[in-house]
C-alpha positions as CSV (number, residue, x, y, z in Angstrom):
1,X,15.7,8.3,-61.0
2,X,14.2,5.1,-62.8
3,X,15.2,2.8,-60.0
4,X,13.5,4.8,-57.3
5,X,10.4,4.9,-59.3
6,X,10.6,1.0,-59.9
7,X,11.1,0.6,-56.2
8,X,8.5,2.9,-55.4
9,X,5.7,1.3,-57.4
10,X,6.7,-2.2,-56.2
11,X,6.3,-0.7,-52.2
12,X,3.0,0.9,-53.5
13,X,1.8,-2.4,-54.8
14,X,2.6,-4.2,-51.9
15,X,0.8,-1.6,-49.6
16,X,-2.2,-2.1,-51.9
17,X,-2.5,-5.9,-50.9
18,X,-2.7,-4.7,-47.0
19,X,-6.3,-4.5,-46.1
20,X,-6.7,-3.4,-42.6
21,X,-8.9,-1.0,-40.8
22,X,-6.0,1.0,-39.4
23,X,-4.2,1.4,-42.8
24,X,-5.3,3.9,-45.5
25,X,-6.2,1.6,-48.7
26,X,-4.2,2.1,-51.8
27,X,-6.5,1.8,-54.7
28,X,-4.4,2.2,-57.7
29,X,-0.7,2.9,-58.8
30,X,-0.1,4.5,-61.8
31,X,1.8,7.4,-64.0
32,X,0.5,10.0,-66.5
33,X,3.5,11.2,-68.5
34,X,6.3,12.4,-66.1
35,X,3.9,12.2,-63.1
36,X,3.6,9.1,-60.9
37,X,0.7,8.9,-58.6
38,X,-0.9,6.8,-56.1
39,X,-4.8,6.5,-55.7
40,X,-5.7,6.2,-51.8
41,X,-8.7,6.0,-49.7
42,X,-10.2,9.4,-48.7
43,X,-10.1,9.9,-44.9
44,X,-12.4,12.5,-43.5
45,X,-10.7,14.0,-40.5
46,X,-7.2,15.5,-39.4
47,X,-3.9,14.1,-38.5
48,X,-2.6,13.5,-35.2
49,X,-0.2,16.3,-35.2
50,X,-2.9,18.7,-35.4
51,X,-5.0,17.2,-32.6
52,X,-1.7,17.5,-30.4
53,X,-1.1,21.1,-31.1
54,X,-4.7,21.9,-30.6
55,X,-5.1,20.0,-27.1
56,X,-1.8,19.4,-25.8
57,X,-1.1,16.5,-24.0
58,X,-4.1,13.7,-24.5
59,X,-5.5,11.8,-21.5
60,X,-4.0,8.5,-20.8
61,X,-7.0,6.3,-22.0
62,X,-7.1,8.4,-25.3
63,X,-3.4,8.0,-25.8
64,X,-3.7,4.3,-25.1
65,X,-6.4,3.7,-27.4
66,X,-4.8,5.5,-30.2
67,X,-1.3,3.6,-29.5
68,X,-2.9,0.3,-29.7
69,X,-4.7,1.1,-32.9
70,X,-1.2,2.3,-34.3
71,X,0.4,-1.1,-33.1
72,X,-2.3,-3.0,-34.8
73,X,-2.0,-1.2,-38.2
74,X,2.0,-1.5,-38.3
75,X,2.1,-4.9,-36.8
76,X,-0.1,-6.1,-39.9
77,X,2.3,-4.5,-42.0
78,X,5.3,-6.1,-40.3
79,X,3.8,-9.3,-40.5
80,X,3.8,-9.0,-44.5
81,X,7.3,-7.9,-44.3
82,X,6.7,-4.2,-45.1
83,X,8.4,-1.5,-42.9
84,X,7.0,2.0,-42.7
85,X,10.2,4.0,-41.8
86,X,8.5,7.2,-41.6
87,X,6.1,6.8,-38.3
88,X,5.2,10.2,-37.1
89,X,1.9,12.0,-35.9
90,X,1.8,13.8,-39.5
91,X,1.2,10.1,-41.2
92,X,-1.4,9.0,-38.5
93,X,-4.8,10.4,-39.5
94,X,-7.9,10.3,-37.2
95,X,-11.2,9.4,-38.8
96,X,-14.5,10.1,-37.1
97,X,-14.8,8.3,-33.8
98,X,-10.8,8.4,-33.1
99,X,-10.3,5.6,-35.8
100,X,-6.7,5.6,-36.7
101,X,-5.8,5.5,-40.3
102,X,-1.7,4.9,-41.1
103,X,-0.6,6.6,-44.5
104,X,2.6,7.2,-46.5
105,X,3.8,3.7,-46.4
106,X,7.0,2.7,-48.0
107,X,8.2,6.1,-49.2
108,X,11.0,6.3,-47.0
109,X,11.7,2.7,-47.3
110,X,12.1,3.1,-51.2
111,X,14.4,5.9,-50.9
112,X,16.7,4.4,-48.5
113,X,16.9,1.1,-50.6
114,X,17.5,3.1,-54.0
115,X,20.1,5.5,-52.7
116,X,22.9,3.4,-51.1
117,X,25.5,6.0,-52.1
118,X,23.8,8.8,-50.0
119,X,23.1,6.6,-46.5
120,X,26.0,8.4,-44.9
121,X,25.2,11.9,-45.7
122,X,21.4,11.8,-46.1
123,X,19.2,10.2,-43.1
124,X,15.6,9.1,-44.6
125,X,12.7,9.9,-42.3
126,X,11.8,12.7,-40.0
127,X,14.7,13.4,-37.6
128,X,12.4,14.0,-34.6
129,X,10.9,10.4,-34.7
130,X,13.5,8.4,-36.4
131,X,15.4,5.7,-34.4
132,X,19.1,5.8,-33.7
133,X,20.1,3.4,-36.1
134,X,18.1,5.2,-39.0
135,X,20.1,8.4,-37.9
136,X,23.4,6.3,-38.2
137,X,22.4,5.7,-41.7
138,X,21.5,2.1,-41.4
139,X,18.5,0.4,-43.1
140,X,15.1,0.7,-41.0
141,X,13.7,-2.5,-39.5
142,X,10.3,-3.1,-37.7
143,X,12.3,-2.5,-34.5
144,X,12.9,1.1,-35.9
145,X,9.1,1.6,-36.4
146,X,8.7,0.4,-32.8
147,X,11.0,3.2,-31.6
148,X,8.9,5.8,-33.6
149,X,5.8,4.6,-31.8
150,X,7.3,5.4,-28.4
151,X,8.3,8.9,-29.6
152,X,4.7,9.3,-30.7
153,X,3.4,8.0,-27.5
154,X,5.7,10.5,-25.8
155,X,4.5,13.3,-27.4
156,X,0.7,12.3,-27.1
157,X,1.2,12.2,-23.2
158,X,3.3,15.2,-22.7
159,X,2.6,17.5,-25.7
160,X,6.3,17.8,-26.5
161,X,8.9,15.9,-28.1
162,X,11.6,14.3,-26.1
163,X,14.7,15.5,-28.2
164,X,15.2,19.0,-29.4
165,X,17.8,20.2,-31.6
166,X,18.6,23.4,-33.8
167,X,19.2,21.1,-37.0
168,X,18.9,17.4,-38.3
169,X,22.6,16.8,-36.9
170,X,21.8,17.8,-33.6
171,X,18.6,15.6,-33.5
172,X,20.5,12.7,-34.7
173,X,23.2,12.9,-32.0
174,X,20.3,13.3,-29.4
175,X,18.6,10.2,-30.3
176,X,22.0,8.4,-30.3
177,X,23.6,9.7,-27.2
178,X,21.2,11.7,-24.8
179,X,19.7,10.1,-21.8
180,X,16.1,8.5,-22.5
181,X,13.6,11.0,-20.5
182,X,10.7,9.7,-18.7
183,X,7.3,10.7,-19.4
184,X,6.6,11.4,-15.8
185,X,9.0,14.1,-15.8
186,X,6.9,16.2,-17.8
187,X,3.4,14.7,-16.9
188,X,3.4,13.2,-13.4
189,X,-0.4,11.9,-14.1
190,X,0.9,9.3,-16.2
191,X,1.2,5.9,-14.4
192,X,4.6,4.8,-13.6
193,X,4.1,1.4,-15.1
194,X,3.1,2.8,-18.6
195,X,6.0,5.1,-18.3
196,X,8.5,2.2,-18.1
197,X,6.7,0.7,-21.0
198,X,7.5,3.7,-23.2
199,X,11.1,3.9,-21.7
200,X,11.8,0.2,-23.1
201,X,10.1,1.2,-26.5
202,X,12.8,4.1,-26.9
203,X,15.7,2.0,-25.9
204,X,19.1,2.8,-28.1
205,X,19.6,-0.8,-29.0
206,X,16.9,-2.5,-31.3
207,X,17.4,-5.7,-29.5
208,X,16.3,-4.0,-26.1
209,X,12.8,-2.8,-27.6
210,X,9.9,-5.0,-29.0
211,X,10.9,-6.7,-32.1
212,X,7.5,-5.9,-33.9
213,X,4.4,-3.6,-33.4
214,X,2.4,-6.4,-32.3
215,X,4.3,-7.5,-29.4
216,X,4.1,-3.8,-28.1
217,X,0.3,-3.8,-29.0
218,X,-0.3,-6.9,-26.9
219,X,1.7,-5.4,-24.2
220,X,-0.4,-2.1,-24.2
221,X,-3.8,-4.3,-24.5
222,X,-2.7,-6.3,-21.3
223,X,-1.9,-3.1,-19.4
224,X,-5.5,-1.5,-20.2
225,X,-7.1,-4.8,-19.3
226,X,-5.2,-4.8,-16.0
227,X,-6.3,-1.1,-15.4
228,X,-10.0,-1.7,-16.2
229,X,-10.1,-4.8,-13.8
230,X,-8.5,-2.8,-11.0
231,X,-11.2,0.0,-11.5
232,X,-14.1,-2.6,-11.6
233,X,-12.8,-4.3,-8.3
234,X,-12.4,-1.2,-6.6
235,X,-15.2,1.0,-7.5
236,X,-15.3,4.6,-5.8
237,X,-18.3,5.6,-3.5
238,X,-19.2,9.2,-3.0
239,X,-18.8,10.5,0.3
240,X,-22.2,12.1,-0.1
241,X,-24.0,8.8,-0.2
242,X,-24.6,7.3,3.3
243,X,-23.5,3.7,3.8
244,X,-26.2,1.1,4.4
245,X,-26.5,0.1,8.0
246,X,-24.6,-3.1,9.0
247,X,-27.2,-5.9,9.6
248,X,-26.4,-8.4,12.5
249,X,-27.3,-12.1,12.5
250,X,-29.7,-13.3,15.2
251,X,-28.4,-15.8,17.6
252,X,-28.3,-19.6,16.5
253,X,-31.2,-20.5,18.9
254,X,-33.6,-17.9,17.3
255,X,-32.3,-18.5,13.7
256,X,-35.0,-20.5,11.9
257,X,-33.8,-23.8,10.1
258,X,-33.7,-23.2,6.4
259,X,-32.6,-25.5,3.5
260,X,-29.2,-25.5,2.6
261,X,-28.3,-22.9,-0.1
262,X,-28.3,-23.9,-3.8
263,X,-25.2,-24.6,-5.7
264,X,-23.5,-21.9,-7.6
265,X,-21.4,-21.6,-10.7
266,X,-23.3,-24.4,-12.6
267,X,-22.3,-24.5,-16.4
268,X,-26.0,-24.7,-17.9
269,X,-27.8,-21.9,-16.1
270,X,-27.0,-18.8,-14.0
271,X,-29.9,-19.1,-11.7
272,X,-30.8,-22.5,-10.0
273,X,-34.0,-23.2,-8.6
274,X,-34.0,-23.7,-4.4
275,X,-32.5,-26.8,-3.1
276,X,-34.8,-29.2,-2.2
277,X,-34.3,-32.2,0.2
278,X,-34.5,-35.7,-1.0
279,X,-37.7,-37.5,-0.7
280,X,-38.3,-41.2,-1.0
281,X,-39.2,-42.2,-4.5
282,X,-43.0,-43.5,-4.9
283,X,-41.7,-47.0,-6.0
284,X,-40.4,-47.5,-2.5
285,X,-43.4,-47.5,0.0
286,X,-42.7,-46.4,3.6
287,X,-44.7,-49.4,4.9
288,X,-42.0,-51.8,4.0
289,X,-38.7,-50.7,5.3
290,X,-35.4,-52.3,4.7
291,X,-35.1,-55.7,6.5
292,X,-32.3,-56.0,9.2
293,X,-31.0,-59.4,10.1
294,X,-30.1,-59.1,13.6
295,X,-30.8,-61.3,16.8
296,X,-31.5,-58.7,19.1
297,X,-34.9,-57.1,19.0
298,X,-35.1,-53.7,18.0
299,X,-36.0,-50.9,20.6
300,X,-39.1,-49.0,20.0
301,X,-39.0,-46.1,17.5
302,X,-38.1,-42.8,19.1
303,X,-36.1,-39.9,17.7
304,X,-32.9,-41.2,19.4
305,X,-33.4,-44.9,18.4
306,X,-34.0,-43.9,14.9
307,X,-30.4,-43.4,14.3
308,X,-28.4,-46.4,12.8
309,X,-26.4,-48.4,15.1
310,X,-22.9,-47.7,15.3
311,X,-19.8,-49.7,16.6
312,X,-18.6,-48.5,19.8
313,X,-15.6,-46.3,19.8
314,X,-12.7,-46.8,22.2
315,X,-12.6,-43.1,23.0
316,X,-16.2,-43.0,24.2
317,X,-17.5,-43.8,27.5
318,X,-19.1,-47.3,27.8
319,X,-22.7,-47.4,27.7
320,X,-24.3,-48.2,31.1
321,X,-25.8,-51.7,31.6
322,X,-27.9,-53.0,34.1
323,X,-26.3,-54.9,37.0
324,X,-25.9,-58.8,37.0
325,X,-28.7,-60.8,38.4
326,X,-27.2,-62.3,41.6
327,X,-30.0,-64.6,42.2
328,X,-29.1,-66.6,39.1
329,X,-25.5,-67.1,40.2
330,X,-26.2,-69.6,43.1
331,X,-28.8,-71.3,41.0
332,X,-26.6,-72.0,38.2
333,X,-23.5,-72.9,40.3
334,X,-25.3,-75.5,42.4
335,X,-26.5,-77.2,39.3
336,X,-23.1,-77.1,37.5
337,X,-21.4,-78.2,40.9
338,X,-23.6,-81.4,41.4
339,X,-23.1,-82.4,38.0
340,X,-19.5,-82.1,37.9
341,X,-19.3,-83.9,41.3
342,X,-21.5,-86.6,40.3
343,X,-19.1,-87.2,37.3
344,X,-16.0,-87.3,39.5
345,X,-17.6,-89.9,41.8
346,X,-18.3,-92.0,38.7
347,X,-14.9,-91.9,37.7
348,X,-13.8,-92.8,41.0
349,X,-15.7,-95.8,41.2
350,X,-14.4,-96.8,37.8
351,X,-10.9,-96.7,38.7
352,X,-10.8,-97.7,42.4
353,X,-10.7,-101.7,41.9
354,X,-7.6,-101.2,39.7
355,X,-6.0,-99.0,42.2
356,X,-6.5,-101.7,45.1
357,X,-4.7,-104.5,43.2
358,X,-1.6,-102.3,42.3
359,X,-1.3,-101.3,46.0
360,X,-1.4,-105.2,47.2
361,X,1.3,-106.0,44.5
362,X,3.5,-103.2,45.8
363,X,3.1,-104.2,49.3
364,X,4.0,-107.8,48.4
365,X,7.1,-106.9,46.5
366,X,8.0,-104.8,49.6
367,X,7.6,-107.6,52.0
368,X,9.5,-109.9,49.5
369,X,12.5,-107.2,49.5
370,X,12.5,-107.0,53.5
371,X,12.5,-110.8,53.8
372,X,15.4,-111.3,51.4
373,X,17.4,-108.5,53.0
374,X,17.2,-109.8,56.9
375,X,19.2,-113.0,56.1
376,X,21.8,-111.0,54.2
377,X,21.9,-108.8,57.1
378,X,22.5,-111.4,59.5
379,X,25.3,-112.9,57.4
380,X,27.2,-109.8,57.4
381,X,27.0,-109.3,61.0
382,X,28.1,-112.7,62.0
383,X,31.0,-112.3,59.7
384,X,32.1,-109.2,61.5
385,X,31.6,-110.8,64.9
386,X,33.4,-114.0,64.0
């Protein structure tokens, strides 16, 4: 089929542009007569399917590490617009040091794109690992690769496949209709939080999964980081090792006075020198203290008087003051009274002449009034008698 060959070569050239440590490098694409070929990187190792068959279920740490590498390689291809469409353990090679190398990109994608008349009768991909939409003959997407990663993770952690069927049709119906099994049903050692992530990845609807492999990779990396933090924060102590005796602090009176602890978490150095109390600089000699402007003489220096003066608080008891000097009061009052009495006498002498003249005038007026009233009284009396 010339159309398929042209599509296949285009896919191979696109894959040749992918340079990623978790993708098998494609060096050349060509043909020799009727034979078409791809020259790829040689990977010394074995595929993941053989490892699972030999060892069964892998440990959680190893399966998690391999899954993160698979997501890194496929995520890089998804960002370049390339869908694998046939993710399975047979296409995942393990090099020395458990380095993942993904191979066989684009073959199923080329077949799916160039055989539109056969989409309903032929399903491209591996029936044990393809997504429900692939089982229905739809074009695979990046979310389809994410579903296949979930099936691979399920097999790594349990040593078995989630769906079993006698033929391709039964497997296709199982991916479409059957309940999504949980990893913990076959391996209780798997953490429940990781099992929920895998169950989300194996969702029937593409919109319910992670859209691209990068997103799943970030979720798995965050899960692994949280697990390491919990392991570091809660280290296990062997029961055979004796615990150190608990030290008790001496009472406050017997504790020697020490300098305050040095500041921590400074940005320039991790270890800081011990804290030293502030000492006066040589430019300020101690013989010339700061001058104070106060009319009250200072008390002799003592541990208590060395403190700076403070304003009295209304909540504190008043300070005790010496009793008033009683002898000074009569002396002061006598002096002040004499001065006040002398001034009063002087004022009285000044105003006494004025007061006598007024009195005389008033007395004269009163006499005249009485003298005028007597004849009037006599006239009224005679008028009544007459």
